[in-house]
C-alpha positions in Angstrom: 30.4 -31.7 160.5 28.9 -32.4 157.0 30.8 -34.1 154.3 30.7 -30.9 152.2 32.2 -28.8 154.9 34.8 -31.5 155.6 35.8 -31.6 152.0 36.0 -27.8 151.8 38.3 -27.8 154.9 40.6 -30.3 153.2 40.7 -28.3 150.0 41.5 -25.1 151.9 44.0 -25.2 154.8 43.2 -28.7 156.2 42.1 -27.4 159.6 38.6 -27.1 161.1 37.8 -23.7 162.5 36.3 -25.1 165.7 36.9 -21.9 167.7 34.7 -19.8 165.4 31.0 -19.2 165.9 28.6 -21.5 163.9 27.3 -18.6 161.7 30.8 -17.5 161.0 31.9 -21.0 160.2 28.9 -21.5 157.9 29.7 -18.3 156.1 33.3 -19.4 155.7 32.1 -22.7 154.2 30.0 -20.9 151.6 32.9 -18.6 150.8 35.1 -21.6 150.3 32.5 -23.2 148.0 32.7 -20.0 145.9 36.5 -20.3 145.9 36.6 -24.0 145.0 33.8 -24.5 142.6 33.7 -22.8 139.2 30.5 -21.7 137.4 30.0 -24.9 135.4 30.3 -27.1 138.5 27.9 -24.9 140.5 25.3 -25.2 137.7 25.5 -29.0 137.8 25.0 -28.8 141.6 22.0 -26.5 141.2 20.3 -29.0 138.8 19.8 -31.3 141.9 17.5 -28.6 143.3 15.0 -27.9 140.6 12.2 -25.4 141.4 9.4 -27.1 143.4 6.1 -25.7 144.7 6.6 -23.6 147.8 4.1 -25.2 150.2 5.5 -23.7 153.3 2.2 -22.0 154.1 0.4 -25.4 154.0 3.1 -27.8 155.1 5.5 -26.1 157.4 8.0 -29.0 157.4 8.7 -28.6 153.7 11.2 -26.1 152.4 11.8 -25.0 148.8 15.5 -25.7 148.5 15.7 -23.7 145.3 14.8 -20.5 147.2 18.0 -21.1 149.2 20.0 -21.2 146.0 18.6 -17.9 144.7 18.9 -16.1 148.0 22.4 -17.3 149.2 24.6 -14.8 147.5 24.7 -12.6 144.4 26.8 -15.1 142.4 24.5 -18.0 143.2 21.4 -15.9 142.2 23.0 -14.8 138.9 24.0 -18.3 138.0 20.7 -19.9 139.0 18.6 -17.3 137.2 20.7 -17.8 134.1 20.2 -21.6 134.2 16.8 -22.3 132.5 16.7 -26.0 133.3 16.4 -25.2 137.1 13.0 -23.6 136.3 11.5 -26.3 134.0 9.1 -27.6 136.6 6.4 -24.9 136.2 4.9 -24.1 139.6 1.1 -23.7 139.6 0.5 -23.1 143.3 1.0 -20.5 144.5 0.1 -19.2 141.1 2.3 -16.1 141.3 5.3 -18.3 140.7 4.0 -19.5 137.4 5.0 -16.5 135.2 8.4 -16.4 136.9 9.1 -20.1 136.1 7.8 -19.7 132.5 10.1 -16.6 132.1 13.2 -18.2 133.7 12.8 -21.5 131.9 13.1 -19.6 128.6 12.9 -22.1 125.8 14.1 -25.1 127.7 11.8 -28.2 127.8 9.3 -27.7 130.6 7.1 -29.9 132.8 3.5 -28.9 133.4 1.6 -30.8 136.1 -1.8 -29.6 137.0 -4.2 -31.1 139.6 -7.8 -30.4 140.6 -9.3 -31.1 144.0 -13.0 -31.6 144.7 -12.4 -30.3 148.3 -9.6 -27.8 148.3 -11.1 -25.8 145.5 -9.2 -22.7 146.2 -6.0 -24.5 145.3 -7.3 -25.5 141.8 -5.7 -23.7 138.9 -7.6 -21.0 137.2 -8.5 -20.9 133.5 -6.1 -18.0 132.9 -3.3 -19.9 134.7 -3.8 -23.0 132.6 -4.0 -21.0 129.4 -0.7 -19.2 130.2 1.0 -22.6 130.5 -0.5 -24.1 127.4 0.8 -21.3 125.3 4.2 -23.0 125.8 3.2 -26.3 124.3 6.0 -25.9 121.7 8.6 -26.7 124.3 6.6 -28.7 126.8 8.2 -32.0 127.8 5.6 -33.3 130.3 1.9 -32.5 130.4 -0.3 -33.9 133.2 -3.9 -33.2 134.1 -5.0 -35.2 137.1 -7.8 -35.4 137.9 -9.4 -32.8 135.7 -13.2 -32.1 135.8 -14.9 -31.9 132.4 -16.1 -28.3 133.0 -12.5 -27.1 133.4 -11.1 -29.3 130.6 -13.6 -28.2 128.0 -12.7 -24.5 128.6 -9.1 -25.1 127.6 -9.3 -28.1 125.3 -9.0 -25.9 122.2 -5.5 -24.9 123.4 -4.4 -28.5 123.0 -4.4 -28.2 119.3 -1.0 -26.5 119.1 2.0 -28.6 118.0 3.9 -30.3 120.8 7.0 -31.6 119.1 9.0 -32.0 122.3 6.2 -33.7 124.4 7.4 -36.9 125.9 4.8 -37.6 128.6 1.1 -37.0 128.4 -1.3 -37.8 131.3 -5.0 -37.1 131.2 -7.0 -38.3 134.2 -10.7 -37.5 134.3 -12.8 -37.6 137.3 -14.1 -41.2 137.5 -17.7 -40.5 138.7 -20.2 -41.7 136.2 -22.7 -39.3 134.7 -20.3 -36.4 134.3 -19.9 -34.5 131.1 -17.5 -36.2 128.6 -13.9 -35.3 128.3 -13.0 -35.7 124.6 -9.5 -35.9 123.3 -9.6 -34.0 120.0 -8.7 -36.0 116.9 -6.2 -33.3 116.0 -4.7 -33.0 119.5 -1.3 -31.2 119.4 -1.9 -30.7 115.7 -0.9 -34.3 115.2 2.7 -33.4 116.0 3.7 -35.7 118.9 6.7 -37.5 117.4 8.6 -37.4 120.7 5.7 -38.8 122.8 6.9 -41.8 124.8 4.7 -42.1 127.9 0.9 -42.0 127.7 -1.6 -42.5 130.5 -5.4 -42.1 130.1 -7.8 -42.7 133.0 -11.4 -42.0 133.8 -15.0 -43.0 132.9 -15.6 -39.6 131.3 -12.8 -40.0 128.7 -13.7 -40.3 125.0 -11.1 -40.7 122.2 -10.5 -42.6 119.0 -7.8 -45.2 118.6 -6.6 -43.5 115.5 -5.7 -40.5 117.6 -2.0 -39.3 117.0 -1.3 -39.8 120.8 -1.3 -43.5 120.1 2.1 -43.1 118.5 4.3 -46.0 117.3 7.1 -44.6 119.3 5.4 -45.1 122.7 7.4 -46.9 125.3 4.9 -46.7 128.2 1.1 -47.0 127.8 -1.3 -47.0 130.7 -5.1 -47.1 130.2 -7.6 -47.5 133.0 -11.2 -47.3 134.0 -12.7 -46.5 130.6 -16.5 -46.6 130.1 -16.1 -47.0 126.3 -14.2 -50.2 126.4 -11.8 -51.2 123.7 -13.0 -53.9 121.3 -10.8 -56.2 119.4 -11.0 -54.3 116.1 -9.7 -51.1 117.9 -7.2 -52.1 120.5 -5.3 -54.9 118.7 -4.4 -52.9 115.5 -3.4 -49.9 117.7 -1.0 -52.1 119.8 0.3 -53.9 116.8 2.1 -50.7 115.7 3.6 -50.0 119.1 6.6 -52.3 118.8 8.7 -50.1 121.1 6.5 -50.6 124.1 8.4 -51.5 127.3 5.5 -51.0 129.8 1.8 -51.8 129.1 -1.0 -51.5 131.7 -4.6 -52.1 131.0 -7.2 -51.9 133.8 -10.9 -52.3 133.1 -10.7 -51.2 129.5 -11.2 -54.5 127.5 -14.2 -55.8 125.7 -12.7 -58.3 123.4 -15.3 -61.1 123.7 -19.0 -61.1 123.9 -20.5 -61.3 127.4 -22.2 -64.7 126.6 -19.0 -66.4 125.6 -18.1 -69.3 127.9 -15.4 -71.1 125.9 -11.7 -70.7 126.4 -10.2 -68.7 123.6 -8.1 -70.7 121.1 -4.9 -69.6 119.4 -5.6 -66.7 117.0 -4.4 -66.7 113.4 -0.9 -65.4 112.9 -2.0 -62.2 111.3 -3.9 -61.3 114.5 -0.9 -61.7 116.9 0.6 -58.7 118.6 4.4 -58.7 118.8 5.9 -56.6 121.6 9.6 -57.5 121.4 10.8 -54.9 123.9 8.1 -55.4 126.5 9.5 -55.5 130.1 6.4 -55.1 132.2 2.8 -56.1 131.6 -0.2 -55.4 133.9 -3.8 -56.4 133.0 -6.9 -56.3 135.1 -10.3 -57.2 133.7 -13.0 -59.8 133.1 -11.4 -63.3 132.9 -12.4 -64.1 129.3 -11.2 -60.7 128.1 -7.9 -61.1 129.8 -7.5 -64.6 128.5 -8.3 -63.5 124.9 -5.8 -60.7 125.2 -3.0 -62.9 126.5 -3.3 -65.4 123.7 -2.8 -62.6 121.2 0.5 -61.5 122.6 4.0 -62.4 121.4 6.3 -61.2 124.2 9.8 -62.0 125.5 9.9 -65.0 127.9 10.9 -63.1 131.1 8.6 -60.1 131.3 7.5 -58.9 134.7 3.8 -59.7 134.5 0.8 -59.0 136.8 -2.7 -60.0 135.8 -6.0 -59.9 137.7 -9.0 -61.8 136.4 -12.5 -61.5 137.8 -15.9 -62.9 137.0 -18.4 -60.5 135.5 -21.1 -61.3 138.0 -22.4 -63.9 140.4 -24.5 -65.6 137.7 -21.6 -66.4 135.5 -20.7 -70.1 135.5 -17.6 -70.8 137.6 -16.2 -73.8 135.7 -15.5 -72.0 132.3 -14.2 -69.0 134.2 -11.7 -71.1 136.0 -10.7 -72.8 132.8 -10.1 -69.5 131.1 -8.0 -68.2 134.0 -5.9 -71.3 134.1 -5.4 -71.1 130.3 -4.1 -67.5 130.6 -1.7 -68.6 133.4 -0.5 -71.5 131.4 0.1 -69.4 128.3 2.3 -67.0 130.3 4.0 -69.7 132.4 5.1 -71.8 129.4 7.2 -68.9 128.2 9.4 -69.4 131.3 9.4 -73.2 131.3 12.9 -73.4 129.8 14.6 -71.7 132.7 15.3 -74.0 135.7 15.4 -73.1 139.3 12.1 -71.2 139.7 9.9 -70.6 142.7 6.2 -71.2 142.4 3.4 -70.4 144.7 -0.4 -71.2 144.7 -2.3 -69.2 147.3 -5.9 -69.2 148.4 -5.7 -66.4 151.0 -9.3 -65.3 150.9 -12.6 -67.1 150.2 -13.0 -65.2 146.9 -9.4 -65.1 145.7 -6.7 -67.3 144.3 -3.2 -66.2 143.5 -0.4 -67.8 141.5 3.2 -66.6 141.6 6.3 -67.5 139.6 9.7 -66.0 140.3 13.1 -66.5 138.6 15.7 -67.2 139.7 15.3 -69.1 142.9 16.7 -67.6 146.1 15.9 -67.2 149.7 14.3 -63.8 149.5 10.5 -63.2 149.7 8.5 -63.4 146.5 8.7 -59.7 145.9 8.3 -58.3 142.4 11.4 -58.6 140.2 12.2 -58.6 136.5 11.3 -62.2 136.0 8.1 -62.3 138.0 4.6 -63.7 137.1 1.7 -62.8 139.4 -1.9 -63.8 138.6 -5.0 -63.3 140.7 -8.4 -64.7 140.1 -11.5 -63.4 141.9 -14.7 -65.4 141.8 -18.2 -64.4 142.8 -20.3 -67.6 142.4 -18.2 -70.2 144.2 -19.5 -71.6 147.5 -18.7 -75.2 147.6 -15.5 -76.8 148.9 -15.1 -79.0 145.8 -14.9 -75.8 143.7 -12.2 -74.4 145.8 -10.1 -77.5 145.6 -10.7 -77.9 141.9 -9.7 -74.3 141.3 -6.6 -74.6 143.4 -5.5 -77.6 141.4 -6.4 -76.1 138.1 -4.1 -73.1 138.7 -1.4 -75.3 140.2 -1.3 -77.6 137.2 -1.2 -74.6 134.9 2.4 -74.1 136.1 5.3 -76.1 134.7 5.8 -77.9 138.0 8.6 -80.1 136.6 11.0 -77.2 136.8 9.9 -75.9 140.2 12.9 -75.5 142.6 10.7 -74.3 145.4 6.9 -74.8 145.8 4.7 -72.8 148.2 1.1 -74.0 148.8 -1.2 -71.8 151.0 -4.9 -72.0 151.8 -7.1 -70.7 154.6 -10.0 -72.8 153.4 -10.4 -76.5 153.2 -9.4 -78.2 150.0 -11.1 -81.5 150.6 -13.2 -81.7 147.4 -10.5 -83.2 145.1 -9.5 -86.8 145.2 -6.1 -88.3 146.1 -5.6 -89.2 142.5 -6.1 -85.5 141.5 -3.2 -84.5 143.8 -0.9 -87.3 142.7 -1.5 -86.2 139.1 0.6 -83.2 139.9 3.5 -85.4 139.1 6.7 -86.3 140.8 8.1 -82.8 141.0 11.6 -83.9 140.0 13.3 -80.6 140.5 11.7 -79.5 143.7 14.1 -79.1 146.7 12.0 -76.9 149.0 8.3 -77.2 149.9 6.4 -74.6 152.0 3.0 -75.6 153.3 0.6 -73.2 154.9 -2.7 -74.1 156.6 -5.2 -76.3 154.8 -2.9 -76.7 151.8 -0.7 -79.0 153.9 -3.3 -81.8 154.3 -4.0 -82.9 150.7 -0.3 -82.6 149.9 0.1 -85.8 152.0 -1.0 -87.6 148.8 1.9 -86.1 146.8 4.4 -86.7 149.6 3.3 -90.4 149.9 3.3 -91.1 146.1 6.1 -93.5 144.9 9.2 -91.7 143.4 7.8 -88.3 144.2 10.0 -85.4 145.2 13.4 -87.2 144.7 15.4 -84.0 145.4 13.4 -82.8 148.4 15.7 -81.5 151.2 13.6 -79.0 153.1 10.0 -78.7 154.3 8.5 -75.7 156.1 5.0 -76.0 157.6 3.0 -73.0 158.8 -0.2 -73.3 160.8 -0.6 -77.0 160.1 -2.2 -79.6 162.4 0.1 -82.6 162.0 -2.6 -85.1 163.0 -5.5 -83.7 160.9 -7.8 -85.3 160.0 -6.5 -88.4 161.8 -3.1 -89.3 163.2 -2.4 -92.0 160.7 -3.7 -89.9 157.8 -2.1 -86.7 158.8 1.0 -84.9 157.6 3.0 -86.1 160.6 2.5 -89.8 159.9 3.2 -89.2 156.2 6.4 -87.4 157.0 7.6 -90.2 159.3 6.9 -92.8 156.6 8.8 -90.8 154.0 11.7 -89.9 156.3 12.5 -93.5 157.0 13.6 -93.8 153.4 14.5 -90.3 152.5 15.8 -88.0 155.3 15.5 -84.3 155.1 18.2 -81.7 155.7 15.8 -79.2 157.3 12.2 -79.4 158.8 10.7 -76.2 160.1 7.4 -76.0 161.9 5.9 -72.6 162.7 2.7 -72.2 164.7 1.9 -75.8 164.1 0.0 -78.4 166.2 2.5 -81.3 166.7 3.1 -83.6 169.6 6.5 -83.4 171.4 7.1 -87.2 170.8 6.6 -86.7 167.1 9.1 -83.8 167.0 11.6 -86.0 168.7 11.0 -88.6 166.0 11.6 -86.1 163.3 14.9 -85.2 164.8 16.0 -88.7 164.3 15.6 -88.4 160.5 16.4 -84.7 159.8 19.6 -82.8 160.0 17.9 -79.8 161.6 14.4 -79.5 163.1 12.8 -76.3 164.3 9.5 -76.0 166.1 8.5 -72.3 166.8 5.5 -70.4 167.8 2.2 -71.1 169.4 -0.1 -73.5 167.7 -2.7 -71.8 165.4 -4.1 -74.2 162.8 -6.7 -71.8 161.3 -9.6 -74.0 162.6 -8.3 -77.4 161.4 -9.6 -80.3 163.5 -7.4 -83.3 164.4 -6.6 -85.6 167.2 -5.8 -84.4 170.6 -2.2 -84.1 171.8 -2.8 -87.0 174.2 -4.0 -89.2 171.4 -1.0 -88.2 169.3 1.4 -89.2 172.1 -0.3 -92.5 172.8 -0.8 -93.6 169.2 -4.6 -93.7 169.3 -6.6 -92.3 166.5 -9.7 -90.3 166.5 -12.7 -91.7 164.8 
């Protein structure tokens, strides 16, 4: 029995009519709804079932719930047809519903969402259908074209010059194949009357527009630009953003051209008059060439705990790796320093693939995964010209030292490739990590961390180590993580030591149990190709040469 039926029974006579036939009982439930709920309450219920496209012919499992509302009884039909907000989502397919929705929505704010397919062409909206919708721009709340071909767009572009005073969201996604005819956003789009516009998304290599266009309104709260062939230069983008002080969400993907392609120096701090203050920003996403991203980041003045995701790539394989890494590390440090005043944070430096490095920073510290949250920094750097181990190790350390490690509550180090190029002094230079209580080591990142673990006065608050896919006797037993742990544990026991899919001798595990409150050794050994001493040598105390 549904909650609704149960509630109706309670409101009526308090007894379930179990002896009645199901259809009769369902009819009684509907009659009781009519008896219990007045018109205003029913209208509020109907608003949870706005008109949606009736795809039953294409996807049989989907029903149009609003059809049930209009065909249940006369009272429901009269009420639903007299409630314009139910019909605000203008249905374009099947097209015969479009005039009905436009008529029934009356003058209420409407949502127009049109899509074009390169394969299911018969489902694409006709020019007449699009024109019939765009005649209602004066009370359109949402307008989406995704992805629209230039041939179709250019036939109705002139209709976009009518006022759109109620427009809050505008999406224009062009087909991204290069060589197509341009899609131009008119300079007088919507007759310049878009004072209510809050969300703007533009995407596609075919798009052309001017940054003085009225759609770049100072009232925007969400701006998403991606895959533009005419990239934004510093004199265009920065002034436009400087007026958008209400922005809460900003996403830029492959749209920047702020520095010349031959620039190989890390951008310095800009003069105060060039800074971009976004005091209400809550989420920032930027993907582009590393020097463009770095230059953009140093121009921003944003709140300290914005949810940030940046992806930085080298322009091509001929670009020098060293300045690219320096620029990426500078961008990370610029964003990380904003969060350095809040203690108890979780840091991660990850080299998961040969061509990628990731840095993560999460606040506050807890036991959950490093999923995205409000106070989250994620940075990825993708290189094309690296091929030496020393470059991998140097890059790993460059990104790690860009973080304010002195406040790290938890530190995760992960690498599937060897990090043997950096010296022991380079690793010790990471500092004592005075606030770190939890260390998680994955694969090859566990071996050079021995230098940090063995340094005097390092990790004074360490209470838990988790090792994944680590060979505890690599490269040698005396120089491996296992021996370093034993030396440390004799003076500073751990509360918890967890080993997952690690290569470790049984005798060494027993030794760990003598120094730790809790020791776990789980899974089958898989050390990602790391070479160390044999299990027999580990047990006997002999070292490999």
